[in-house]
N, C-alpha and C positions, 0 to 999 in steps of 0.2 A: 461564634462558629459552634455548631451541634457537635456532639460525640457521633463517629460512624459506626452503625451496628454492623453486624458481620452478614453480607446476604448469602443466600443459598445458591451457590453457582455449581454448573458443572464443568467448568473449566479447571484445567490442572494450575494454571498460573493467571494472573488477573491484575488488572492495576485501572483507576482512574485517578486522573490528576488535573488539575486547572492549568490550562494552555497559556495563560497571561503569566503566572507566577512561576508554573513547574513545580507546584505543592503537590505532596502525594496526598489524595485524600484518604485512600483506601487500597490496601494491595494482599495479593496473596501470592507466594511466592514469587515474586515479582524479579527476582535476580536468579530464577531457574532456566538454565541453558534449554532450550527447545527447539526443534525445527520449526519454521514459519511460514513455509510453502508460499504463496503469492504475495504475503505482506511484504516480501522482499522487494517487489516493483516501488514500494515507497522511496527505497534509497535510490532505485534506477531513476526514476522520474525527477527527485530532487538533483540528481548531478546531470541529467541532459538538461533540464530548465536553468543549471547553473551555466552551461557550456555551449547550448545550440539554441539560435533563434528559432521561435516557432515556425517561421516559414521556410526554413532550410530545407532543403530535399535530401530524403536518404535513398541512396540506391540499393536496392535490395540485392545481397549477395547469395551466391548458390548454396550457403550454408542455411542460411534462415529458414526456408521451407523444411527444412529437416529435423528440426528442432522437436522435441516429444511435444504431444499434445498437451494443453488446448492450443490451437492455431486458427488466426482468423482467415487464413489462406493466400499470404503474400506471395507473390510470384517473381521469380527470379529477372532481375535486370530492370524492374518498374520504379519509377523514382516517385516517393511519397513524401509529402509535408511532414516535418517533425510534428505538429502538433496534432496530425490525424493518427500517427503512430502512438502517441501518448494517451488521446482518447482509448485506441483500441487497448492498448497496455492495460489502463487503469478501470474502464469499464468492463471491458469484455474479457481481460485478463490473457489478451494474448501473448503467448510465450513467444511468438516469432515476432512479434512487435517488440518486446524486450530486448532480444538478441539483436534485430536489425538497430535499435537505437544506441546499444552499448557498442556495436561495431563501427558505427557514423560518429560518435562520440570519442572514442580512444583507439580507433584502428583494427580493434581484435576483441576478442572474448576476453581472453586472459589479461589483457591489458585495462580492460573496464574493471576486471573483479578485482585486480590491484587496486585501482582508483577506489573502489567501494571500500574496501579494507583500511585506505590511508584516511578516507573520510569518515569512516567509523573511528578511527584511532582519534581523529581531529575532534570529533565530537564527544569525544570520551565514552564511546560505547564499549564498556570493557568487556562486555560478555557477549559480544558480536562477532560473527566470523561468515564473511559470503564467500560463496564458490562458484555462485551463478548469478546473473542479472535478474532472472526471472522466477527462481525458487521451485524450479519444476523438479529439481532434483534434491534430494533430502542430506545425502552426503555430505557431512563437513561445513552444511550450511544451517547455522544458527543465531539465536539471538534470545533475548527475554523480553517480557512483559515491560519492563522498566526502560529497556533501551528501545524498544518500538515505540514506546509512547514519547520518549525524548525524541527520537528521530523525526516522528510526525508532529511534534510540537515546532521544530525547525521548518520543516516542509510547509506545513501550514501557513508560515510566513510569507510565501510567496503567493501573491494573488491568483497568479496562474493555475498553480497546484489547487488551491481552493475552489476555483470555478470548475476544473476538470471532476474532481471527485465529489462535488455535489451535484452534478449534473445527472438525471435520471434515464434521458435517452437523446443519443446524439445523432442527427442525419446528416451525411456528408456526400458529398460528389465524389466520383472515382473515376479513374480514367477507364476506358472501353478495354476489353467488354464488360467490365464489372457495373460500369457506370455510377452505381451509388451503393451504399452502404449504411445500416443503423446499427448503433451501439447500444444497447441496454445494459446499463448499469446492474452487475450482479449483487450488487450492496443493497439487500432489502430493507437495511435499518432506514435508509432514506423514505421509505414509505410506512414503516411500521412504527417508526419513532417521530413525532411531529415536529421537533425542533433540530433532528439530525442534519449535519452536513458533509457527512463522508464516512468513511476513508478508504478502505479496502478490505476485501476477502480475501480467503486462502484456504487450499485444501490440499492436502496429499492422504495417502493413506498412513504414515509415518506421523505427519503433524496433526493429524486430525482435523477438524474446521478451527479455523482461526479468524480472527475479525479485530480490525483497528476501526474503532467509530469514533465519531466527533458531534457535539451538539453544542448549539448555542440558545441560551435562555436568559433573557434581561441583560443582554451584554457581556454575558460571562461564558466563554466557551471550556467544554471538558472534553479530554480525550479519555476513551476507555479502550483497553485491548485485553481480550481474553484468547488464550492458547490451548489447544487441543481440547475442544468443547463440544458436547453433545448437542448443546443447545446455544448458539452463540448470540443470537439475536436476543433471547431472552436475558442470558447473562449481561450482554452490554447495556440494554436498556435498565435493567436493576442496579447497574454500576452507575450509568448516567443519574438515574432518578437519585441514587443514595447520593452521588456526589451533589446535585443540585439543592437537595434538603439540607445536607452538611454545611455547605457554604451560605446557604441564605441567613 
């Protein structure tokens, strides 16, 4: 194993680790608590996949279309399969998708947030606290580069999660009058980094640009996290390159 050199990054906190072993290859302020924006949805997806069949229908409650932007435009009363909402949440990053899934899973938004924090404690994410299933509100919702990488390592063990987050474009049928939707993955790492396989973007004014990325090369998978970066894709690519060079 080679010695890792410090890459030039624009992020306030960052980490790259080996997904198989959990070994940290390189880190920058990896335990610094920061707002994490829509990378919160990794936990939401992880819990939904544990508790709901992909084909189970979700009835959209009256509170869902009122969630702050970004929304894909779910309508009150429509019944949508869980898998479609997962694609909407993880590719398009719909906050209405996240809320609909949270309510369907736990009965209410507060109950789901409690579930998120119980799971964070179970996984020993010691510097993580959730107040929202979507990350749209930063107040009290935070994690660290280390905790997000550890959470993603767990989530990526589920082949259904891996399949969704590596998808670039998903076309789905929909009930009238919509009839069909096209979800385009906002994670540009999938096109910018040849061996990328996910995972999730995030942005709010307070959190800045956040990115959890993953890539597989020669049978080895690395997870890279950058928080509050002015160039998240460059940062993630540099971390992944460093990781693959170091572990070769």
